[in-house]
Every structure is written in structure tokens, then in C-alpha cells.
C-alpha positions, -999 to +999 in steps of 0.1 A: +077+165+367+092+133+354+086+115+386+050+126+387+044+114+352+060+080+360+039+075+391+007+084+372+016+062+343+024+032+365-008+036+385-028+038+352-011+007+338-017-013+371-053-002+375-060-009+338-044-043+341-065-051+371-097-040+353-087-060+322-082-092+343-115-086+361-133-080+328-119-112+313-129-131+345-093-140+355-097-121+388-130-133+402-149-120+433-159-086+421-190-071+406-169-063+376-158-099+370-168-114+337-182-081+323-166-074+290-171-036+293-144-036+320-121-056+297-123-028+272-121+000+298-090-017+312-073-019+279-079+017+272-066+027+306-035+006+301-029+023+267-033+057+283-009+048+310+017+036+285+013+069+266+018+088+298+050+068+306+063+074+271+055+111+272+072+118+305+102+094+302+111+083+267+106+113+244+136+135+239+134+172+246+130+194+215+160+218+211 
């Protein structure tokens, strides 16, 4: 389960990072480039990805 969470978290961080860069018009050549809504969506997806990574990898089991 830990590997699955890590994969999902990394994919979310990478996808959100790409959307953030497209929304801030750093990555051009897409319909999403330069549209601020994708900047905000990307930031939220990155945050969710980081929470998923924390949840599956860094928290200690409750005993």
C-alpha cells in the first residue's frame, strides 16, 4: 500500500507542477498556457500530492 501511495503522490505532484507551469505561462504551447485557473488548479493538485506522500510515507503508525 505504501508503494501505491508513493506512486499516486508523485504523479499528482508532477501533474500539478506541469499545470502550474502552464498556468503561469512558463510552459507554452498548450490551450492551458497563460490561464490563471490552471495555475490555481495546479497548486491545489501539488498540495494534494504532497499530503498523499506524507500520509503514506512519513506518518508513524499508531500503536
